[in-house]
Structures are given as C-alpha cells and as structure tokens.
ROPA-422519 format. One record per residue: x, y, z of N, C-alpha, C, O in turn. Coordinates in steps of 0.02 Angstrom, whole numbers. Example, Ala and Ser with C-alpha at 12.3 -4.5 7.8 and 13.67 -1.06 7.14 Angstrom:
660_-284_390_615_-225_390_660_-165_390_712_-166_423
642_-112_354_684_-53_357_645_2_394_670_57_402
//
This chain:
43_-58_0_-3_0_1_45_64_1_101_62_25
18_116_-25_55_180_-27_62_211_37_18_206_80
119_245_47_127_282_109_80_339_112_64_369_61
56_356_175_9_410_183_41_478_169_101_484_180
6_527_147_34_591_136_60_623_197_33_610_251
109_664_194_136_694_259_85_737_295_46_775_266
90_729_359_46_766_408_-28_747_404_-73_783_427
-40_689_374_-114_665_375_-131_645_445_-92_614_481
-195_663_464_-217_650_531_-248_577_527_-291_562_486
-224_536_571_-245_464_576_-275_457_644_-242_469_695
-338_439_647_-375_427_707_-357_359_737_-347_310_701
-353_358_804_-337_295_840_-394_288_896_-415_336_928
-414_227_903_-470_212_953_-442_186_1021_-479_179_1069
-380_171_1023_-346_147_1083_-273_151_1075_-247_169_1022
-235_133_1131_-166_137_1122_-140_90_1071_-162_33_1067
-94_113_1030_-62_71_976_15_91_980_32_136_1019
59_63_943_126_84_936_129_150_894_141_150_834
116_204_931_108_267_898_173_297_869_174_347_833
227_262_889_291_281_861_292_272_784_327_308_748
254_224_759_253_211_685_221_269_650_245_288_596
168_300_678_138_357_646_181_417_643_185_451_592
215_431_702_261_488_703_317_477_656_337_524_621
344_415_651_399_400_606_379_416_536_421_438_497
316_404_518_294_415_449_270_485_430_246_498_375
278_530_482_260_597_472_184_609_471_160_657_441
148_565_503_79_573_507_60_599_579_103_600_623
2_618_590_-20_646_653_-73_601_685_-129_598_660
-59_567_739_-110_524_774_-156_571_811_-136_624_837
-222_549_811_-272_585_847_-310_534_891_-349_495_864
-301_534_955_-341_489_998_-414_515_1002_-430_567_1031
-456_475_969_-528_497_963_-562_499_1030_-609_539_1040
-541_459_1077_-571_455_1144_-557_522_1180_-600_551_1212
-494_546_1172_-475_613_1207_-510_668_1178_-529_714_1214
-521_668_1108_-556_721_1078_-630_724_1101_-660_777_1111
-656_665_1110_-727_658_1133_-737_685_1203_-781_726_1216
-695_661_1249_-708_678_1318_-687_748_1336_-708_774_1387
-647_780_1295_-621_849_1305_-670_899_1273_-665_959_1284
-716_874_1234_-763_919_1199_-816_943_1249_-850_902_1280
-821_1013_1257_-871_1038_1304_-943_1017_1283_-987_1024_1325
-958_994_1227_-1022_968_1205_-1021_895_1198_-1051_868_1152
-986_858_1244_-980_784_1239_-1050_751_1242_-1064_703_1206
-1094_777_1286_-1158_746_1282_-1196_752_1216_-1233_707_1196
-1186_805_1184_-1218_815_1117_-1191_765_1065_-1227_745_1019
-1125_747_1074_-1097_698_1027_-1130_630_1038_-1143_593_990
-1144_614_1100_-1176_549_1116_-1249_551_1086_-1272_502_1057
-1280_603_1093_-1350_606_1061_-1350_607_988_-1397_584_957
-1298_633_958_-1293_630_883_-1282_559_860_-1309_537_809
-1244_525_897_-1229_454_877_-1293_412_879_-1305_371_835
-1334_424_930_-1397_389_942_-1446_405_882_-1482_361_859
-1444_472_858_-1485_488_804_-1465_455_738_-1506_442_694
-1398_442_734_-1374_406_675_-1390_331_678_-1378_296_629
-1416_305_736_-1436_238_742_-1400_193_791_-1418_135_799
-1349_221_824_-1313_178_876_-1360_166_933_-1395_212_954
-1362_106_959_-1408_91_1015_-1394_131_1077_-1336_146_1093
-1446_146_1112_-1440_187_1174_-1399_146_1228_-1365_176_1270
-1403_80_1225_-1368_40_1276_-1296_22_1258_-1262_-13_1296
-1272_46_1200_-1204_32_1183_-1156_77_1221_-1177_130_1244
-1093_59_1229_-1042_97_1270_-1042_170_1249_-1041_185_1189
-1044_214_1294_-1042_285_1283_-978_307_1248_-980_354_1208
-922_276_1261_-862_293_1226_-870_279_1153_-848_319_1112
-898_225_1136_-906_207_1064_-950_261_1026_-935_282_970
-1004_282_1059_-1045_329_1030_-1011_397_1023_-1020_432_973
-971_416_1074_-932_477_1071_-879_474_1011_-873_521_972
-845_419_1006_-794_414_953_-828_417_887_-803_450_841
-883_386_879_-920_385_817_-937_455_792_-929_470_733
-961_497_836_-980_565_814_-915_608_803_-915_652_761
-862_595_840_-800_631_829_-777_615_759_-758_662_724
-776_554_736_-754_536_671_-795_572_615_-768_600_567
-860_569_626_-904_600_572_-894_679_573_-898_710_520
-883_709_630_-885_780_631_-816_811_615_-811_871_603
-765_772_616_-695_799_608_-662_777_544_-602_788_536
-698_745_497_-673_722_435_-606_685_441_-558_698_405
-606_638_488_-551_594_496_-568_532_455_-614_495_472
-531_521_402_-550_468_354_-509_405_360_-525_356_327
-458_405_399_-417_343_410_-412_330_484_-386_372_522
-437_271_505_-439_252_575_-402_189_588_-413_139_553
-359_189_636_-327_125_659_-366_103_719_-366_136_771
-399_48_711_-438_21_766_-409_-43_795_-387_-86_758
-409_-49_860_-380_-107_892_-435_-161_887_-483_-161_924
-424_-208_838_-478_-258_827_-472_-316_874_-521_-353_880
-415_-327_909_-409_-376_960_-370_-346_1018_-313_-325_1008
-397_-342_1073_-367_-312_1132_-403_-248_1154_-377_-209_1194
-467_-239_1125_-505_-184_1142_-577_-208_1143_-587_-267_1131
-630_-165_1155_-697_-188_1155_-721_-204_1087_-705_-167_1040
-761_-258_1078_-788_-276_1016_-839_-226_988_-841_-219_927
-879_-191_1025_-923_-142_995_-888_-85_959_-916_-57_911
-826_-67_980_-791_-15_943_-773_-40_870_-779_-3_821
-750_-106_865_-735_-132_802_-799_-134_758_-798_-116_699
-853_-155_789_-918_-152_744_-936_-87_723_-961_-78_667
-923_-34_768_-944_35_749_-900_58_690_-924_90_643
-832_39_694_-791_66_639_-808_31_572_-801_60_519
-830_-32_577_-848_-66_516_-913_-35_484_-923_-38_423
-954_-6_526_-1015_30_503_-999_91_468_-1043_117_432
-940_120_474_-919_179_442_-889_166_371_-879_213_333
-875_107_355_-845_90_290_-886_115_230_-858_142_182
-950_106_234_-989_132_172_-986_208_161_-1002_231_105
-967_248_209_-963_318_198_-891_341_183_-878_401_181
-846_296_173_-782_314_148_-725_317_201_-670_340_187
-741_293_263_-691_293_314_-649_227_308_-678_172_307
-587_233_304_-538_175_298_-522_148_368_-496_186_410
-535_85_381_-521_55_445_-463_9_440_-466_-42_406
-409_27_475_-344_-12_476_-346_-52_542_-341_-21_595
-354_-118_542_-353_-156_604_-283_-166_629_-235_-175_591
-278_-163_696_-218_-180_731_-236_-226_788_-286_-213_823
-198_-279_801_-218_-328_853_-160_-341_899_-103_-349_879
-179_-342_963_-132_-369_1015_-147_-442_1022_-205_-459_1032
-97_-486_1015_-114_-557_1019_-142_-577_1087_-123_-553_1140
-191_-626_1082_-221_-649_1147_-169_-668_1197_-177_-654_1256
-116_-702_1173_-64_-721_1218_-5_-671_1207_1_-643_1152
36_-660_1256_91_-613_1248_147_-648_1211_199_-669_1238
132_-654_1144_179_-687_1099_219_-634_1061_189_-595_1024
284_-633_1069_326_-581_1038_323_-585_961_322_-534_927
322_-647_936_325_-654_861_261_-631_831_261_-597_779
206_-647_862_140_-629_836_136_-550_838_112_-520_790
157_-520_893_154_-445_898_199_-416_848_181_-366_818
258_-444_836_304_-415_787_268_-416_718_273_-369_679
233_-471_703_198_-471_637_148_-417_630_143_-388_576
111_-400_683_61_-349_683_94_-280_678_69_-235_643
147_-272_711_188_-206_706_214_-199_637_211_-144_608
241_-252_608_273_-250_542_219_-233_490_231_-193_445
159_-264_496_106_-246_448_91_-168_450_81_-137_398
90_-139_511_76_-68_517_133_-28_488_122_23_457
194_-49_498_251_-16_473_251_-17_395_268_31_362
231_-75_369_232_-83_298_182_-36_268_195_-3_217
122_-32_300_70_12_276_92_83_271_78_118_223
127_104_322_149_178_325_216_186_298_241_243_301
250_137_273_310_144_235_369_164_277_410_204_254
376_138_339_434_155_382_476_92_401_453_35_398
535_105_419_581_51_438_591_52_515_571_99_549
623_0_540_633_-7_614_678_50_637_668_76_692
727_70_599_770_124_622_729_188_633_743_226_680
678_201_588_639_262_594_594_259_655_582_309_689
568_197_668_523_187_726_563_192_791_539_221_840
622_165_793_664_168_855_684_241_870_689_259_929
694_282_819_713_352_829_653_389_858_659_431_901
593_371_831_531_403_855_519_380_929_498_421_970
531_322_943_519_297_1010_567_332_1061_546_348_1117
629_343_1041_676_378_1086_651_446_1100_658_469_1157
620_482_1053_593_546_1062_534_547_1107_530_589_1151
486_500_1096_429_497_1136_441_471_1205_404_489_1250
491_429_1216_505_409_1283_527_462_1327_512_459_1387
560_513_1304_579_573_1345_519_605_1372_522_632_1428
463_604_1335_404_639_1356_368_590_1407_341_612_1458
368_527_1392_340_479_1440_370_484_1508_336_480_1559
436_494_1508_471_501_1574_444_558_1615_438_551_1676
427_615_1583_398_672_1617_331_650_1648_317_667_1705
290_613_1610_226_591_1637_234_544_1697_194_545_1744
290_501_1693_301_457_1748_321_497_1811_303_478_1867
357_549_1802_377_593_1861_312_623_1892_303_622_1953
267_649_1848_206_680_1877_166_622_1912_136_634_1964
166_566_1885_126_510_1917_162_495_1988_126_488_2038
224_492_1991_258_478_2054_242_535_2104_225_522_2162
247_596_2081_232_650_2124_161_652_2151_147_680_2204
117_622_2114_46_615_2136_37_567_2193_9_584_2246
61_506_2182_48_453_2231_98_451_2289_82_430_2345
163_474_2274_215_472_2324_223_533_2365_235_528_2426
217_591_2334_232_650_2370_172_698_2378_179_751_2407
114_679_2354_52_718_2360_61_791_2335_39_840_2365
95_795_2276_110_860_2250_74_876_2182_83_930_2153
34_827_2160_-1_840_2096_-74_819_2106_-91_770_2139
-117_859_2076_-189_846_2078_-206_784_2035_-170_765_1988
-262_753_2054_-287_695_2013_-294_714_1942_-273_678_1897
-325_773_1931_-337_789_1861_-275_801_1822_-270_779_1765
-226_835_1852_-159_845_1814_-125_777_1803_-93_767_1751
-133_731_1850_-103_666_1841_-135_629_1782_-101_601_1739
-200_628_1782_-236_594_1729_-220_627_1662_-211_593_1612
-218_693_1662_-204_728_1594_-136_706_1570_-129_690_1511
-85_702_1612_-20_683_1590_-16_613_1566_19_597_1518
-54_569_1601_-48_497_1579_-91_482_1517_-68_448_1471
-151_505_1517_-197_485_1463_-177_515_1395_-194_486_1343
-141_572_1395_-122_602_1333_-61_572_1302_-41_590_1247
-31_525_1337_25_485_1307_1_439_1255_44_407_1224
-62_431_1240_-81_394_1185_-67_423_1118_-51_387_1071
-74_489_1114_-62_520_1050_-15_583_1059_2_615_1010
5_598_1119_49_656_1138_17_721_1107_50_763_1076
-50_725_1118_-84_786_1098_-77_800_1024_-86_857_1002
-62_747_985_-48_758_911_10_809_899_21_831_842
46_825_949_103_872_943_150_860_1001_143_893_1052
198_814_994_243_798_1054_275_860_1082_278_866_1143
300_908_1040_336_963_1066_290_1007_1113_311_1029_1167
228_1017_1091_181_1055_1132_170_1017_1198_175_1046_1252
154_954_1194_141_910_1253_200_913_1300_190_921_1360
260_906_1276_319_906_1319_323_971_1354_336_972_1414
312_1027_1320_316_1093_1354_262_1098_1409_275_1125_1463
202_1072_1396_147_1072_1447_170_1035_1509_164_1059_1566
198_975_1496_217_932_1560_273_967_1596_273_969_1658
321_995_1561_375_1033_1595_348_1093_1636_371_1106_1691
301_1126_1607_269_1181_1644_237_1158_1706_244_1187_1760
199_1101_1696_163_1074_1754_214_1055_1811_202_1068_1869
271_1026_1791_319_1009_1841_356_1066_1872_377_1061_1930
363_1119_1836_394_1179_1864_352_1217_1913_377_1258_1953
283_1203_1910_235_1234_1955_207_1192_2010_154_1205_2037
247_1140_2026_222_1089_2073_224_1111_2145_265_1086_2184
181_1158_2162_180_1182_2231_125_1158_2274_127_1165_2335
76_1129_2244_18_1104_2284_35_1045_2325_63_997_2298
21_1046_2388_31_985_2431_-41_971_2461_-78_1016_2481
-54_908_2462_-119_880_2488_-113_852_2557_-62_822_2573
-158_860_2594_-157_835_2663_-154_760_2664_-190_728_2626
-112_731_2706_-107_662_2710_-170_631_2743_-177_569_2744
-214_673_2769_-276_646_2800_-330_630_2746_-381_598_2761
-319_652_2683_-367_637_2630_-366_564_2614_-314_530_2614
-425_540_2600_-434_471_2576_-403_463_2509_-420_499_2462
-354_414_2504_-320_406_2440_-351_348_2403_-358_293_2430
-368_359_2342_-410_312_2304_-369_288_2239_-325_322_2212
-388_226_2218_-364_199_2157_-424_192_2107_-477_165_2124
-414_216_2048_-466_207_1996_-448_151_1952_-398_152_1916
-488_102_1956_-475_38_1919_-519_32_1860_-578_48_1864
-493_9_1803_-533_0_1742_-531_65_1700_-494_113_1712
-577_60_1648_-584_116_1602_-616_174_1640_-666_167_1675
-584_235_1630_-615_292_1664_-686_304_1640_-702_292_1582
-728_326_1686_-800_338_1664_-804_404_1628_-758_445_1634
-858_414_1592_-869_479_1555_-899_528_1604_-959_541_1606
-852_557_1645_-868_611_1692_-822_674_1682_-762_667_1669
-850_729_1688_-809_789_1679_-790_823_1747_-745_866_1748
-822_806_1802_-809_839_1864_-792_790_1920_-797_809_1978
-773_732_1904_-762_678_1953_-710_696_2006_-721_684_2065
-656_725_1986_-601_742_2031_-619_801_2076_-606_801_2137
-647_847_2048_-671_903_2087_-717_882_2144_-710_903_2202
-764_839_2124_-812_811_2173_-779_772_2227_-794_781_2286
-733_727_2209_-701_688_2258_-655_729_2307_-651_715_2367
-623_779_2279_-581_820_2322_-626_864_2369_-605_880_2425
-684_882_2347_-727_922_2391_-752_876_2447_-771_901_2499
-752_808_2438_-774_762_2488_-713_736_2532_-722_693_2576
-654_762_2518_-595_746_2561_-558_683_2535_-521_651_2572
-569_667_2468_-533_609_2440_-502_628_2376_-524_676_2344
-452_592_2355_-423_605_2291_-395_541_2261_-374_496_2297
-395_536_2192_-367_480_2158_-293_486_2147_-272_534_2115
-254_442_2171_-182_441_2165_-156_388_2121_-97_389_2103
-200_341_2102_-179_287_2059_-232_276_2005_-289_258_2020
-212_285_1941_-255_275_1883_-233_211_1847_-185_214_1808
-265_155_1857_-241_92_1829_-231_93_1754_-176_82_1729
-283_107_1717_-276_103_1640_-242_163_1616_-198_156_1573
-258_223_1638_-223_282_1609_-147_280_1622_-109_305_1581
-126_250_1678_-53_241_1692_-23_199_1638_33_212_1616
-60_148_1615_-35_103_1566_-23_138_1498_20_119_1459
-64_190_1486_-56_227_1423_14_260_1420_39_272_1365
43_274_1473_111_306_1477_162_254_1477_221_272_1481
149_186_1472_199_133_1466_246_136_1527_306_150_1519
221_124_1586_267_132_1644_321_80_1648_372_92_1680
314_23_1616_367_-28_1620_418_-7_1568_413_-31_1511
466_33_1583_510_62_1531_553_9_1502_580_-33_1538
558_11_1435_601_-33_1398_621_2_1332_580_36_1302
684_-7_1309_704_23_1249_673_-13_1188_670_17_1134
651_-71_1195_626_-115_1140_552_-103_1129_513_-110_1177
530_-85_1070_460_-70_1058_416_-134_1071_361_-129_1098
438_-189_1053_396_-250_1060_390_-268_1135_336_-285_1159
445_-264_1172_441_-279_1244_397_-226_1277_360_-243_1324
399_-164_1255_356_-114_1288_283_-128_1281_243_-119_1327
265_-151_1221_194_-167_1209_171_-234_1232_111_-248_1234
219_-279_1251_202_-339_1283_192_-326_1360_152_-360_1393
228_-276_1386_217_-258_1456_155_-216_1467_135_-206_1524
122_-192_1414_66_-149_1417_4_-194_1438_-14_-239_1400
-25_-183_1493_-72_-232_1522_-141_-234_1493_-174_-286_1491
-163_-175_1469_-235_-167_1451_-260_-220_1401_-315_-245_1412
-227_-238_1351_-252_-291_1304_-257_-360_1333_-293_-402_1306
-226_-373_1384_-215_-443_1410_-258_-456_1471_-293_-413_1497
-254_-517_1491_-296_-539_1547_-277_-502_1613_-307_-515_1665
//
C-alpha cells in the first residue's frame, strides 16, 4: 500500500505503537480524548444515537463515532483484538461512507513473534523502517518520562492533583498530536508543582476504564478524597520502561488478561 501523505491525521481508538505514525510524518489523533475533552460531549452522544447507534451501547463508542463524522478523519486505526468488540463493529459501520479502517491486534497471548507481525504490517502500510520507529520511540520516551515523574509526584509526594495526573498519563496515547507542545505542557506542570495535599485525605485508586465524567475529581476532592492511582491511564504512559518497542507493548497490560 502507498505511504500516507505527510501530516495526514490518523484517528486511533486505543493505544497502539504510535511511534510508527510519528515516524511516517503522520499525526495521530486519539478519538477518545477528543470526545471527552469536547465541552459538548453529551451532544456527541445524542448525535450518535440519532445516527442509529443503540442507547445501551458503550458511551465511549458513541462519542468516538460522532468525533469521526464531525472531524473528517478518514483513516482510523482500530484495535480489533485487545479492545472492546463494539468499537470494532462501529468502525465497520463507517466503511460505506468512505472511512478507511486499519485493524491492529494485540495477540491474545503475550507472543512476541505474533506482535512483531502486527507491528510489521502497520510499518509496511505507512512505509517506515525499524530505524525510523526506534528514533521516534526515543523521542517519545523522553516525554513519557515526564509523565512518569508527574505520576510519582501524585501518589508518592502528594504534589499533583488527580486531574493533572490523569491529563499527563492519558495524553501519552497520541501526545496531543504534537509531542513538542505536550512536552512543554508537562515541563510547565512540573515547574509549578507547589500544591501539597493533606495526608488525611482518603487516597483512592481508579481501576478499569475511566468513566465519562467531567467533574469527578473536583467532586472527590470536595469530599476529602483524591485519586492517586489510575490503573488504565497509567498504562497509556507505558510505565514498564524498555528500549525495545515490542517488549514495551508486551508489558502493556490493557489488552491482556
């Protein structure tokens, strides 16, 4: 297949080896983050239902559906194995209107060779080589390290708010579609780390996929509690640091048991 044109926006529905997209000079766009950061997120859900998506389907799926239609994102990498099946079905429903669906799969078992095959398919599609991807990974890992520091300052030193911690972690899926801007934001966040939280607050862990809430952390902190551990969002920042791309994605827990 032909390499994508420079700076083309590629939608992603979950964490993938995003190094490949940056190596190919494309711009990854995490559709989940676009949806939940939209001030009219509820409207996006209602739009999806008007287009025929069932009311009882996952809210994330409905939000992503409307984001795709409203933002003219015509190429989507969807995690066909290792993410929820309704997301895959929704992407298939967009094929008749010209949206290209590129499947990527995390093997059911943590099999290095099978994962390498999936990564190689994606690299071949975007026309990049391993050297390109490794250079991209080195650049992105420097930003991941900043997110890891923010995470540690949250749970270990009580110096970061739950919302800032989540922001740093969850945006490591696409690096805000602009790694330089995201890096600057994280550095600014670290330079202003003055807030300290009382040790008497109830310290919480948020397990599983974050819910579609816009004021959860404000509410919890008003009640004397705060989230210091984000299970899934923390995985988006690849906390098990390794220089090898395949090992990194084998350590990533979300797609596996």
